[in-house]
mmJSON file of the N, C-alpha and C atoms, coordinates in Angstrom:
{"data_MODEL":{"atom_site":{
"group_PDB":["ATOM","ATOM","ATOM","ATOM","ATOM","ATOM","ATOM","ATOM","ATOM","ATOM","ATOM","ATOM","ATOM","ATOM","ATOM","ATOM","ATOM","ATOM","ATOM","ATOM","ATOM","ATOM","ATOM","ATOM","ATOM","ATOM","ATOM","ATOM","ATOM","ATOM","ATOM","ATOM","ATOM","ATOM","ATOM","ATOM","ATOM","ATOM","ATOM","ATOM","ATOM","ATOM","ATOM","ATOM","ATOM","ATOM","ATOM","ATOM","ATOM","ATOM","ATOM","ATOM","ATOM","ATOM","ATOM","ATOM","ATOM","ATOM","ATOM","ATOM","ATOM","ATOM","ATOM","ATOM","ATOM","ATOM","ATOM","ATOM","ATOM","ATOM","ATOM","ATOM","ATOM","ATOM","ATOM","ATOM","ATOM","ATOM","ATOM","ATOM","ATOM","ATOM","ATOM","ATOM","ATOM","ATOM","ATOM","ATOM","ATOM","ATOM","ATOM","ATOM","ATOM","ATOM","ATOM","ATOM","ATOM","ATOM","ATOM","ATOM","ATOM","ATOM","ATOM","ATOM","ATOM","ATOM","ATOM","ATOM","ATOM","ATOM","ATOM","ATOM","ATOM","ATOM","ATOM","ATOM","ATOM","ATOM","ATOM","ATOM","ATOM","ATOM","ATOM","ATOM","ATOM","ATOM","ATOM","ATOM","ATOM","ATOM","ATOM","ATOM","ATOM","ATOM","ATOM","ATOM","ATOM","ATOM","ATOM","ATOM","ATOM","ATOM","ATOM","ATOM","ATOM","ATOM","ATOM","ATOM","ATOM","ATOM","ATOM","ATOM","ATOM","ATOM","ATOM","ATOM","ATOM","ATOM","ATOM","ATOM","ATOM","ATOM","ATOM","ATOM","ATOM","ATOM","ATOM","ATOM","ATOM","ATOM","ATOM","ATOM","ATOM","ATOM","ATOM","ATOM","ATOM","ATOM","ATOM","ATOM","ATOM","ATOM","ATOM","ATOM","ATOM","ATOM","ATOM","ATOM","ATOM","ATOM","ATOM","ATOM","ATOM","ATOM","ATOM","ATOM","ATOM","ATOM","ATOM","ATOM","ATOM","ATOM","ATOM","ATOM","ATOM","ATOM","ATOM","ATOM","ATOM","ATOM","ATOM","ATOM","ATOM","ATOM","ATOM","ATOM","ATOM","ATOM","ATOM","ATOM","ATOM","ATOM","ATOM","ATOM","ATOM"],
"id":[1,2,3,4,5,6,7,8,9,10,11,12,13,14,15,16,17,18,19,20,21,22,23,24,25,26,27,28,29,30,31,32,33,34,35,36,37,38,39,40,41,42,43,44,45,46,47,48,49,50,51,52,53,54,55,56,57,58,59,60,61,62,63,64,65,66,67,68,69,70,71,72,73,74,75,76,77,78,79,80,81,82,83,84,85,86,87,88,89,90,91,92,93,94,95,96,97,98,99,100,101,102,103,104,105,106,107,108,109,110,111,112,113,114,115,116,117,118,119,120,121,122,123,124,125,126,127,128,129,130,131,132,133,134,135,136,137,138,139,140,141,142,143,144,145,146,147,148,149,150,151,152,153,154,155,156,157,158,159,160,161,162,163,164,165,166,167,168,169,170,171,172,173,174,175,176,177,178,179,180,181,182,183,184,185,186,187,188,189,190,191,192,193,194,195,196,197,198,199,200,201,202,203,204,205,206,207,208,209,210,211,212,213,214,215,216,217,218,219,220,221,222,223,224,225],
"type_symbol":["N","C","C","N","C","C","N","C","C","N","C","C","N","C","C","N","C","C","N","C","C","N","C","C","N","C","C","N","C","C","N","C","C","N","C","C","N","C","C","N","C","C","N","C","C","N","C","C","N","C","C","N","C","C","N","C","C","N","C","C","N","C","C","N","C","C","N","C","C","N","C","C","N","C","C","N","C","C","N","C","C","N","C","C","N","C","C","N","C","C","N","C","C","N","C","C","N","C","C","N","C","C","N","C","C","N","C","C","N","C","C","N","C","C","N","C","C","N","C","C","N","C","C","N","C","C","N","C","C","N","C","C","N","C","C","N","C","C","N","C","C","N","C","C","N","C","C","N","C","C","N","C","C","N","C","C","N","C","C","N","C","C","N","C","C","N","C","C","N","C","C","N","C","C","N","C","C","N","C","C","N","C","C","N","C","C","N","C","C","N","C","C","N","C","C","N","C","C","N","C","C","N","C","C","N","C","C","N","C","C","N","C","C","N","C","C","N","C","C","N","C","C","N","C","C"],
"label_atom_id":["N","CA","C","N","CA","C","N","CA","C","N","CA","C","N","CA","C","N","CA","C","N","CA","C","N","CA","C","N","CA","C","N","CA","C","N","CA","C","N","CA","C","N","CA","C","N","CA","C","N","CA","C","N","CA","C","N","CA","C","N","CA","C","N","CA","C","N","CA","C","N","CA","C","N","CA","C","N","CA","C","N","CA","C","N","CA","C","N","CA","C","N","CA","C","N","CA","C","N","CA","C","N","CA","C","N","CA","C","N","CA","C","N","CA","C","N","CA","C","N","CA","C","N","CA","C","N","CA","C","N","CA","C","N","CA","C","N","CA","C","N","CA","C","N","CA","C","N","CA","C","N","CA","C","N","CA","C","N","CA","C","N","CA","C","N","CA","C","N","CA","C","N","CA","C","N","CA","C","N","CA","C","N","CA","C","N","CA","C","N","CA","C","N","CA","C","N","CA","C","N","CA","C","N","CA","C","N","CA","C","N","CA","C","N","CA","C","N","CA","C","N","CA","C","N","CA","C","N","CA","C","N","CA","C","N","CA","C","N","CA","C","N","CA","C","N","CA","C","N","CA","C","N","CA","C","N","CA","C","N","CA","C"],
"label_alt_id":[null,null,null,null,null,null,null,null,null,null,null,null,null,null,null,null,null,null,null,null,null,null,null,null,null,null,null,null,null,null,null,null,null,null,null,null,null,null,null,null,null,null,null,null,null,null,null,null,null,null,null,null,null,null,null,null,null,null,null,null,null,null,null,null,null,null,null,null,null,null,null,null,null,null,null,null,null,null,null,null,null,null,null,null,null,null,null,null,null,null,null,null,null,null,null,null,null,null,null,null,null,null,null,null,null,null,null,null,null,null,null,null,null,null,null,null,null,null,null,null,null,null,null,null,null,null,null,null,null,null,null,null,null,null,null,null,null,null,null,null,null,null,null,null,null,null,null,null,null,null,null,null,null,null,null,null,null,null,null,null,null,null,null,null,null,null,null,null,null,null,null,null,null,null,null,null,null,null,null,null,null,null,null,null,null,null,null,null,null,null,null,null,null,null,null,null,null,null,null,null,null,null,null,null,null,null,null,null,null,null,null,null,null,null,null,null,null,null,null,null,null,null,null,null,null],
"label_comp_id":["MET","MET","MET","PRO","PRO","PRO","GLU","GLU","GLU","TYR","TYR","TYR","ARG","ARG","ARG","ARG","ARG","ARG","ILE","ILE","ILE","LEU","LEU","LEU","GLU","GLU","GLU","PHE","PHE","PHE","GLU","GLU","GLU","ASN","ASN","ASN","GLU","GLU","GLU","LEU","LEU","LEU","GLU","GLU","GLU","ALA","ALA","ALA","ARG","ARG","ARG","LEU","LEU","LEU","LEU","LEU","LEU","GLU","GLU","GLU","ALA","ALA","ALA","GLU","GLU","GLU","LEU","LEU","LEU","ILE","ILE","ILE","GLU","GLU","GLU","ARG","ARG","ARG","GLU","GLU","GLU","ILE","ILE","ILE","PRO","PRO","PRO","HIS","HIS","HIS","ALA","ALA","ALA","ILE","ILE","ILE","ARG","ARG","ARG","SER","SER","SER","ASN","ASN","ASN","TYR","TYR","TYR","ASP","ASP","ASP","PHE","PHE","PHE","ALA","ALA","ALA","TYR","TYR","TYR","ASP","ASP","ASP","GLY","GLY","GLY","ILE","ILE","ILE","PHE","PHE","PHE","GLN","GLN","GLN","ILE","ILE","ILE","GLN","GLN","GLN","HIS","HIS","HIS","GLY","GLY","GLY","TRP","TRP","TRP","GLY","GLY","GLY","TYR","TYR","TYR","LEU","LEU","LEU","GLU","GLU","GLU","ALA","ALA","ALA","PRO","PRO","PRO","GLU","GLU","GLU","GLU","GLU","GLU","TYR","TYR","TYR","VAL","VAL","VAL","GLU","GLU","GLU","LYS","LYS","LYS","ILE","ILE","ILE","LYS","LYS","LYS","GLU","GLU","GLU","ILE","ILE","ILE","TYR","TYR","TYR","ASN","ASN","ASN","ASP","ASP","ASP","LEU","LEU","LEU","ARG","ARG","ARG","GLU","GLU","GLU","SER","SER","SER","ASP","ASP","ASP","ASP","ASP","ASP"],
"label_asym_id":["A","A","A","A","A","A","A","A","A","A","A","A","A","A","A","A","A","A","A","A","A","A","A","A","A","A","A","A","A","A","A","A","A","A","A","A","A","A","A","A","A","A","A","A","A","A","A","A","A","A","A","A","A","A","A","A","A","A","A","A","A","A","A","A","A","A","A","A","A","A","A","A","A","A","A","A","A","A","A","A","A","A","A","A","A","A","A","A","A","A","A","A","A","A","A","A","A","A","A","A","A","A","A","A","A","A","A","A","A","A","A","A","A","A","A","A","A","A","A","A","A","A","A","A","A","A","A","A","A","A","A","A","A","A","A","A","A","A","A","A","A","A","A","A","A","A","A","A","A","A","A","A","A","A","A","A","A","A","A","A","A","A","A","A","A","A","A","A","A","A","A","A","A","A","A","A","A","A","A","A","A","A","A","A","A","A","A","A","A","A","A","A","A","A","A","A","A","A","A","A","A","A","A","A","A","A","A","A","A","A","A","A","A","A","A","A","A","A","A","A","A","A","A","A","A"],
"label_entity_id":["1","1","1","1","1","1","1","1","1","1","1","1","1","1","1","1","1","1","1","1","1","1","1","1","1","1","1","1","1","1","1","1","1","1","1","1","1","1","1","1","1","1","1","1","1","1","1","1","1","1","1","1","1","1","1","1","1","1","1","1","1","1","1","1","1","1","1","1","1","1","1","1","1","1","1","1","1","1","1","1","1","1","1","1","1","1","1","1","1","1","1","1","1","1","1","1","1","1","1","1","1","1","1","1","1","1","1","1","1","1","1","1","1","1","1","1","1","1","1","1","1","1","1","1","1","1","1","1","1","1","1","1","1","1","1","1","1","1","1","1","1","1","1","1","1","1","1","1","1","1","1","1","1","1","1","1","1","1","1","1","1","1","1","1","1","1","1","1","1","1","1","1","1","1","1","1","1","1","1","1","1","1","1","1","1","1","1","1","1","1","1","1","1","1","1","1","1","1","1","1","1","1","1","1","1","1","1","1","1","1","1","1","1","1","1","1","1","1","1","1","1","1","1","1","1"],
"label_seq_id":[1,1,1,2,2,2,3,3,3,4,4,4,5,5,5,6,6,6,7,7,7,8,8,8,9,9,9,10,10,10,11,11,11,12,12,12,13,13,13,14,14,14,15,15,15,16,16,16,17,17,17,18,18,18,19,19,19,20,20,20,21,21,21,22,22,22,23,23,23,24,24,24,25,25,25,26,26,26,27,27,27,28,28,28,29,29,29,30,30,30,31,31,31,32,32,32,33,33,33,34,34,34,35,35,35,36,36,36,37,37,37,38,38,38,39,39,39,40,40,40,41,41,41,42,42,42,43,43,43,44,44,44,45,45,45,46,46,46,47,47,47,48,48,48,49,49,49,50,50,50,51,51,51,52,52,52,53,53,53,54,54,54,55,55,55,56,56,56,57,57,57,58,58,58,59,59,59,60,60,60,61,61,61,62,62,62,63,63,63,64,64,64,65,65,65,66,66,66,67,67,67,68,68,68,69,69,69,70,70,70,71,71,71,72,72,72,73,73,73,74,74,74,75,75,75],
"pdbx_PDB_ins_code":[null,null,null,null,null,null,null,null,null,null,null,null,null,null,null,null,null,null,null,null,null,null,null,null,null,null,null,null,null,null,null,null,null,null,null,null,null,null,null,null,null,null,null,null,null,null,null,null,null,null,null,null,null,null,null,null,null,null,null,null,null,null,null,null,null,null,null,null,null,null,null,null,null,null,null,null,null,null,null,null,null,null,null,null,null,null,null,null,null,null,null,null,null,null,null,null,null,null,null,null,null,null,null,null,null,null,null,null,null,null,null,null,null,null,null,null,null,null,null,null,null,null,null,null,null,null,null,null,null,null,null,null,null,null,null,null,null,null,null,null,null,null,null,null,null,null,null,null,null,null,null,null,null,null,null,null,null,null,null,null,null,null,null,null,null,null,null,null,null,null,null,null,null,null,null,null,null,null,null,null,null,null,null,null,null,null,null,null,null,null,null,null,null,null,null,null,null,null,null,null,null,null,null,null,null,null,null,null,null,null,null,null,null,null,null,null,null,null,null,null,null,null,null,null,null],
"Cartn_x":[56.711,55.864,55.37,55.408,55.282,53.611,54.096,52.996,52.246,51.172,50.021,49.184,48.507,48.368,46.879,46.148,44.593,45.095,44.526,45.182,43.477,42.495,41.075,39.962,39.162,37.31,36.952,35.974,35.118,33.731,32.902,31.588,30.479,31.107,29.625,31.103,30.135,31.422,31.776,30.875,31.131,32.766,32.438,34.144,35.111,34.561,35.797,36.41,35.289,35.75,36.11,35.916,36.495,37.745,37.887,39.512,40.407,39.662,40.46,40.798,39.87,40.181,41.398,41.707,42.66,44.051,44.051,45.156,45.608,44.498,45.008,45.864,44.864,45.419,47.098,47.401,48.538,49.683,48.947,49.952,50.548,49.076,49.472,49.342,50.009,49.345,48.285,47.094,46.535,45.397,44.83,43.285,42.221,40.963,40.01,39.211,38.891,38.131,36.736,35.494,34.18,33.968,33.185,32.839,31.671,30.938,29.699,29.717,29.17,28.969,27.81,27.647,26.609,25.989,26.657,25.597,25.142,25.614,24.759,24.153,23.887,23.02,23.771,24.943,25.355,25.267,25.306,25.305,26.479,27.524,28.824,29.101,28.375,28.62,28.098,26.893,25.819,26.855,27.845,28.387,29.421,30.327,31.689,31.961,31.149,31.195,31.136,31.09,31.101,32.285,33.834,34.764,36.194,37.244,38.518,39.636,40.572,41.452,42.672,43.885,45.208,46.175,47.088,48.259,49.761,50.535,52.255,52.401,53.009,53.389,54.125,55.128,55.316,54.21,53.325,52.238,50.968,51.234,50.46,49.952,50.804,50.802,50.128,50.876,50.453,48.538,48.353,46.852,45.995,46.3,45.439,45.422,46.784,46.332,45.059,45.488,44.774,43.518,43.096,41.683,41.156,41.881,41.49,40.946,41.445,41.305,40.26,39.962,38.655,37.265,37.83,36.566,36.706,37.437,37.319,36.625,36.987,36.413,34.532,34.593,33.08,32.093,32.698,31.851,31.213],
"Cartn_y":[-140.098,-139.588,-138.171,-136.933,-135.676,-135.258,-134.584,-134.651,-134.236,-133.813,-133.209,-132.236,-130.962,-130.062,-129.636,-129.192,-128.587,-127.458,-127.114,-125.621,-124.803,-125.595,-124.966,-125.693,-124.573,-124.903,-124.649,-126.155,-126.051,-125.532,-124.652,-124.07,-125.239,-126.005,-126.905,-128.077,-128.804,-129.459,-129.548,-128.73,-127.987,-127.244,-126.772,-125.689,-126.475,-128.26,-128.645,-128.884,-129.854,-130.234,-129.79,-128.089,-127.346,-127.343,-127.109,-126.979,-128.465,-129.17,-130.491,-130.543,-130.534,-130.846,-129.5,-128.338,-127.987,-127.879,-128.886,-129.258,-130.231,-131.206,-132.853,-132.487,-131.118,-130.503,-130.153,-129.322,-129.06,-130.137,-130.944,-132.034,-132.028,-131.0,-130.638,-131.874,-132.39,-133.776,-132.942,-133.552,-132.738,-133.568,-134.163,-134.57,-133.934,-134.274,-133.531,-134.34,-133.781,-134.719,-133.782,-135.215,-134.507,-134.684,-133.431,-133.713,-134.861,-135.327,-135.947,-137.286,-137.491,-138.812,-139.445,-140.572,-141.4,-141.612,-141.819,-142.373,-140.818,-139.904,-138.721,-137.716,-138.481,-137.613,-136.504,-136.234,-135.424,-133.788,-133.846,-133.282,-132.273,-132.895,-132.512,-131.168,-131.29,-130.638,-129.377,-129.678,-127.986,-127.731,-128.124,-127.552,-126.314,-127.719,-127.553,-127.453,-127.054,-126.548,-127.903,-128.113,-129.384,-130.052,-129.751,-130.45,-129.76,-130.261,-129.46,-129.717,-129.295,-129.842,-129.514,-130.678,-131.27,-131.248,-130.69,-130.446,-130.73,-130.991,-130.655,-129.283,-128.78,-127.749,-126.533,-127.327,-126.836,-125.849,-126.293,-126.399,-125.014,-124.842,-123.71,-122.546,-122.099,-121.082,-120.889,-121.992,-122.171,-122.582,-122.92,-123.705,-122.336,-121.842,-120.34,-119.682,-119.473,-118.674,-119.015,-120.195,-120.978,-121.039,-121.199,-120.987,-119.821,-118.536,-117.14,-116.931,-117.421,-117.002,-117.552,-119.001,-119.645,-118.923,-118.523,-117.649,-116.523,-115.7,-114.38,-114.713,-115.609,-116.107,-116.614,-116.55,-117.153,-115.98,-114.843,-113.53,-112.807],
"Cartn_z":[-22.74,-23.069,-22.562,-23.297,-22.835,-21.372,-20.486,-19.537,-20.048,-19.971,-20.385,-19.11,-19.268,-18.646,-18.777,-18.483,-18.73,-19.358,-20.644,-20.615,-21.489,-21.67,-22.188,-21.6,-21.295,-20.739,-22.352,-22.438,-23.499,-23.37,-23.686,-23.639,-24.265,-25.23,-26.266,-26.57,-27.34,-27.912,-29.086,-29.979,-31.465,-31.387,-30.393,-30.089,-30.333,-29.596,-28.634,-29.946,-31.467,-32.185,-33.757,-33.26,-34.592,-34.123,-32.416,-32.43,-32.452,-32.37,-32.609,-33.726,-34.773,-36.45,-36.669,-35.952,-36.46,-36.07,-34.198,-33.979,-35.002,-34.87,-35.847,-37.028,-37.844,-39.423,-38.967,-37.718,-37.363,-36.564,-36.253,-35.981,-34.665,-33.787,-32.562,-31.48,-30.77,-29.616,-28.617,-28.714,-27.273,-27.213,-25.588,-25.666,-25.522,-25.517,-25.631,-24.648,-23.034,-22.189,-21.923,-22.027,-21.631,-20.395,-19.893,-18.323,-18.281,-19.168,-19.204,-18.292,-17.631,-16.888,-16.732,-17.445,-17.83,-16.501,-15.101,-14.011,-13.459,-13.896,-13.324,-14.466,-15.191,-16.582,-16.655,-16.974,-17.897,-16.14,-15.085,-14.11,-14.382,-14.442,-14.338,-15.568,-16.82,-17.793,-17.595,-16.934,-16.38,-15.457,-14.53,-13.647,-13.821,-14.773,-15.222,-16.428,-17.624,-19.073,-19.585,-20.725,-21.851,-21.143,-21.505,-21.041,-21.441,-21.703,-21.446,-22.724,-22.151,-23.278,-22.772,-23.272,-22.976,-23.507,-23.21,-24.024,-23.539,-24.183,-23.303,-23.181,-22.149,-21.823,-23.29,-23.949,-24.913,-26.099,-26.248,-27.499,-26.317,-25.176,-24.89,-25.348,-25.884,-26.403,-27.708,-28.655,-29.575,-29.771,-28.936,-28.949,-28.418,-27.299,-27.22,-28.485,-29.124,-30.322,-31.635,-31.73,-32.534,-32.222,-31.146,-30.194,-30.41,-29.89,-30.086,-31.599,-32.595,-33.782,-34.251,-33.767,-34.187,-33.762,-31.758,-32.039,-32.216,-32.553,-33.268,-34.708,-35.404,-36.574,-36.867,-35.554,-35.294,-35.206,-34.554,-34.409,-35.868],
"occupancy":[1.0,1.0,1.0,1.0,1.0,1.0,1.0,1.0,1.0,1.0,1.0,1.0,1.0,1.0,1.0,1.0,1.0,1.0,1.0,1.0,1.0,1.0,1.0,1.0,1.0,1.0,1.0,1.0,1.0,1.0,1.0,1.0,1.0,1.0,1.0,1.0,1.0,1.0,1.0,1.0,1.0,1.0,1.0,1.0,1.0,1.0,1.0,1.0,1.0,1.0,1.0,1.0,1.0,1.0,1.0,1.0,1.0,1.0,1.0,1.0,1.0,1.0,1.0,1.0,1.0,1.0,1.0,1.0,1.0,1.0,1.0,1.0,1.0,1.0,1.0,1.0,1.0,1.0,1.0,1.0,1.0,1.0,1.0,1.0,1.0,1.0,1.0,1.0,1.0,1.0,1.0,1.0,1.0,1.0,1.0,1.0,1.0,1.0,1.0,1.0,1.0,1.0,1.0,1.0,1.0,1.0,1.0,1.0,1.0,1.0,1.0,1.0,1.0,1.0,1.0,1.0,1.0,1.0,1.0,1.0,1.0,1.0,1.0,1.0,1.0,1.0,1.0,1.0,1.0,1.0,1.0,1.0,1.0,1.0,1.0,1.0,1.0,1.0,1.0,1.0,1.0,1.0,1.0,1.0,1.0,1.0,1.0,1.0,1.0,1.0,1.0,1.0,1.0,1.0,1.0,1.0,1.0,1.0,1.0,1.0,1.0,1.0,1.0,1.0,1.0,1.0,1.0,1.0,1.0,1.0,1.0,1.0,1.0,1.0,1.0,1.0,1.0,1.0,1.0,1.0,1.0,1.0,1.0,1.0,1.0,1.0,1.0,1.0,1.0,1.0,1.0,1.0,1.0,1.0,1.0,1.0,1.0,1.0,1.0,1.0,1.0,1.0,1.0,1.0,1.0,1.0,1.0,1.0,1.0,1.0,1.0,1.0,1.0,1.0,1.0,1.0,1.0,1.0,1.0,1.0,1.0,1.0,1.0,1.0,1.0],
"B_iso_or_equiv":[0.0,0.0,0.0,0.0,0.0,0.0,0.0,0.0,0.0,0.0,0.0,0.0,0.0,0.0,0.0,0.0,0.0,0.0,0.0,0.0,0.0,0.0,0.0,0.0,0.0,0.0,0.0,0.0,0.0,0.0,0.0,0.0,0.0,0.0,0.0,0.0,0.0,0.0,0.0,0.0,0.0,0.0,0.0,0.0,0.0,0.0,0.0,0.0,0.0,0.0,0.0,0.0,0.0,0.0,0.0,0.0,0.0,0.0,0.0,0.0,0.0,0.0,0.0,0.0,0.0,0.0,0.0,0.0,0.0,0.0,0.0,0.0,0.0,0.0,0.0,0.0,0.0,0.0,0.0,0.0,0.0,0.0,0.0,0.0,0.0,0.0,0.0,0.0,0.0,0.0,0.0,0.0,0.0,0.0,0.0,0.0,0.0,0.0,0.0,0.0,0.0,0.0,0.0,0.0,0.0,0.0,0.0,0.0,0.0,0.0,0.0,0.0,0.0,0.0,0.0,0.0,0.0,0.0,0.0,0.0,0.0,0.0,0.0,0.0,0.0,0.0,0.0,0.0,0.0,0.0,0.0,0.0,0.0,0.0,0.0,0.0,0.0,0.0,0.0,0.0,0.0,0.0,0.0,0.0,0.0,0.0,0.0,0.0,0.0,0.0,0.0,0.0,0.0,0.0,0.0,0.0,0.0,0.0,0.0,0.0,0.0,0.0,0.0,0.0,0.0,0.0,0.0,0.0,0.0,0.0,0.0,0.0,0.0,0.0,0.0,0.0,0.0,0.0,0.0,0.0,0.0,0.0,0.0,0.0,0.0,0.0,0.0,0.0,0.0,0.0,0.0,0.0,0.0,0.0,0.0,0.0,0.0,0.0,0.0,0.0,0.0,0.0,0.0,0.0,0.0,0.0,0.0,0.0,0.0,0.0,0.0,0.0,0.0,0.0,0.0,0.0,0.0,0.0,0.0,0.0,0.0,0.0,0.0,0.0,0.0],
"pdbx_formal_charge":[null,null,null,null,null,null,null,null,null,null,null,null,null,null,null,null,null,null,null,null,null,null,null,null,null,null,null,null,null,null,null,null,null,null,null,null,null,null,null,null,null,null,null,null,null,null,null,null,null,null,null,null,null,null,null,null,null,null,null,null,null,null,null,null,null,null,null,null,null,null,null,null,null,null,null,null,null,null,null,null,null,null,null,null,null,null,null,null,null,null,null,null,null,null,null,null,null,null,null,null,null,null,null,null,null,null,null,null,null,null,null,null,null,null,null,null,null,null,null,null,null,null,null,null,null,null,null,null,null,null,null,null,null,null,null,null,null,null,null,null,null,null,null,null,null,null,null,null,null,null,null,null,null,null,null,null,null,null,null,null,null,null,null,null,null,null,null,null,null,null,null,null,null,null,null,null,null,null,null,null,null,null,null,null,null,null,null,null,null,null,null,null,null,null,null,null,null,null,null,null,null,null,null,null,null,null,null,null,null,null,null,null,null,null,null,null,null,null,null,null,null,null,null,null,null],
"auth_seq_id":[1,1,1,2,2,2,3,3,3,4,4,4,5,5,5,6,6,6,7,7,7,8,8,8,9,9,9,10,10,10,11,11,11,12,12,12,13,13,13,14,14,14,15,15,15,16,16,16,17,17,17,18,18,18,19,19,19,20,20,20,21,21,21,22,22,22,23,23,23,24,24,24,25,25,25,26,26,26,27,27,27,28,28,28,29,29,29,30,30,30,31,31,31,32,32,32,33,33,33,34,34,34,35,35,35,36,36,36,37,37,37,38,38,38,39,39,39,40,40,40,41,41,41,42,42,42,43,43,43,44,44,44,45,45,45,46,46,46,47,47,47,48,48,48,49,49,49,50,50,50,51,51,51,52,52,52,53,53,53,54,54,54,55,55,55,56,56,56,57,57,57,58,58,58,59,59,59,60,60,60,61,61,61,62,62,62,63,63,63,64,64,64,65,65,65,66,66,66,67,67,67,68,68,68,69,69,69,70,70,70,71,71,71,72,72,72,73,73,73,74,74,74,75,75,75],
"auth_comp_id":["MET","MET","MET","PRO","PRO","PRO","GLU","GLU","GLU","TYR","TYR","TYR","ARG","ARG","ARG","ARG","ARG","ARG","ILE","ILE","ILE","LEU","LEU","LEU","GLU","GLU","GLU","PHE","PHE","PHE","GLU","GLU","GLU","ASN","ASN","ASN","GLU","GLU","GLU","LEU","LEU","LEU","GLU","GLU","GLU","ALA","ALA","ALA","ARG","ARG","ARG","LEU","LEU","LEU","LEU","LEU","LEU","GLU","GLU","GLU","ALA","ALA","ALA","GLU","GLU","GLU","LEU","LEU","LEU","ILE","ILE","ILE","GLU","GLU","GLU","ARG","ARG","ARG","GLU","GLU","GLU","ILE","ILE","ILE","PRO","PRO","PRO","HIS","HIS","HIS","ALA","ALA","ALA","ILE","ILE","ILE","ARG","ARG","ARG","SER","SER","SER","ASN","ASN","ASN","TYR","TYR","TYR","ASP","ASP","ASP","PHE","PHE","PHE","ALA","ALA","ALA","TYR","TYR","TYR","ASP","ASP","ASP","GLY","GLY","GLY","ILE","ILE","ILE","PHE","PHE","PHE","GLN","GLN","GLN","ILE","ILE","ILE","GLN","GLN","GLN","HIS","HIS","HIS","GLY","GLY","GLY","TRP","TRP","TRP","GLY","GLY","GLY","TYR","TYR","TYR","LEU","LEU","LEU","GLU","GLU","GLU","ALA","ALA","ALA","PRO","PRO","PRO","GLU","GLU","GLU","GLU","GLU","GLU","TYR","TYR","TYR","VAL","VAL","VAL","GLU","GLU","GLU","LYS","LYS","LYS","ILE","ILE","ILE","LYS","LYS","LYS","GLU","GLU","GLU","ILE","ILE","ILE","TYR","TYR","TYR","ASN","ASN","ASN","ASP","ASP","ASP","LEU","LEU","LEU","ARG","ARG","ARG","GLU","GLU","GLU","SER","SER","SER","ASP","ASP","ASP","ASP","ASP","ASP"],
"auth_asym_id":["A","A","A","A","A","A","A","A","A","A","A","A","A","A","A","A","A","A","A","A","A","A","A","A","A","A","A","A","A","A","A","A","A","A","A","A","A","A","A","A","A","A","A","A","A","A","A","A","A","A","A","A","A","A","A","A","A","A","A","A","A","A","A","A","A","A","A","A","A","A","A","A","A","A","A","A","A","A","A","A","A","A","A","A","A","A","A","A","A","A","A","A","A","A","A","A","A","A","A","A","A","A","A","A","A","A","A","A","A","A","A","A","A","A","A","A","A","A","A","A","A","A","A","A","A","A","A","A","A","A","A","A","A","A","A","A","A","A","A","A","A","A","A","A","A","A","A","A","A","A","A","A","A","A","A","A","A","A","A","A","A","A","A","A","A","A","A","A","A","A","A","A","A","A","A","A","A","A","A","A","A","A","A","A","A","A","A","A","A","A","A","A","A","A","A","A","A","A","A","A","A","A","A","A","A","A","A","A","A","A","A","A","A","A","A","A","A","A","A","A","A","A","A","A","A"],
"auth_atom_id":["N","CA","C","N","CA","C","N","CA","C","N","CA","C","N","CA","C","N","CA","C","N","CA","C","N","CA","C","N","CA","C","N","CA","C","N","CA","C","N","CA","C","N","CA","C","N","CA","C","N","CA","C","N","CA","C","N","CA","C","N","CA","C","N","CA","C","N","CA","C","N","CA","C","N","CA","C","N","CA","C","N","CA","C","N","CA","C","N","CA","C","N","CA","C","N","CA","C","N","CA","C","N","CA","C","N","CA","C","N","CA","C","N","CA","C","N","CA","C","N","CA","C","N","CA","C","N","CA","C","N","CA","C","N","CA","C","N","CA","C","N","CA","C","N","CA","C","N","CA","C","N","CA","C","N","CA","C","N","CA","C","N","CA","C","N","CA","C","N","CA","C","N","CA","C","N","CA","C","N","CA","C","N","CA","C","N","CA","C","N","CA","C","N","CA","C","N","CA","C","N","CA","C","N","CA","C","N","CA","C","N","CA","C","N","CA","C","N","CA","C","N","CA","C","N","CA","C","N","CA","C","N","CA","C","N","CA","C","N","CA","C","N","CA","C","N","CA","C","N","CA","C","N","CA","C","N","CA","C","N","CA","C"],
"pdbx_PDB_model_num":[1,1,1,1,1,1,1,1,1,1,1,1,1,1,1,1,1,1,1,1,1,1,1,1,1,1,1,1,1,1,1,1,1,1,1,1,1,1,1,1,1,1,1,1,1,1,1,1,1,1,1,1,1,1,1,1,1,1,1,1,1,1,1,1,1,1,1,1,1,1,1,1,1,1,1,1,1,1,1,1,1,1,1,1,1,1,1,1,1,1,1,1,1,1,1,1,1,1,1,1,1,1,1,1,1,1,1,1,1,1,1,1,1,1,1,1,1,1,1,1,1,1,1,1,1,1,1,1,1,1,1,1,1,1,1,1,1,1,1,1,1,1,1,1,1,1,1,1,1,1,1,1,1,1,1,1,1,1,1,1,1,1,1,1,1,1,1,1,1,1,1,1,1,1,1,1,1,1,1,1,1,1,1,1,1,1,1,1,1,1,1,1,1,1,1,1,1,1,1,1,1,1,1,1,1,1,1,1,1,1,1,1,1,1,1,1,1,1,1,1,1,1,1,1,1]
}}}
């Protein structure tokens, strides 16, 4: 199994889910992690953002390109 590394930080869940849908469609391996912690009632999301995306090194540039395209189309 390839080693995953942190690539992007998400501002909110919608942003994360939009990118996730695109990565699934393109069959790009990834993992989305939320910074939410029930024990602390989400305080880490306030401090560190909603969450982040991890993926194998070989997909970093492609994922960043897709992410930027999604953000540009949102404007």
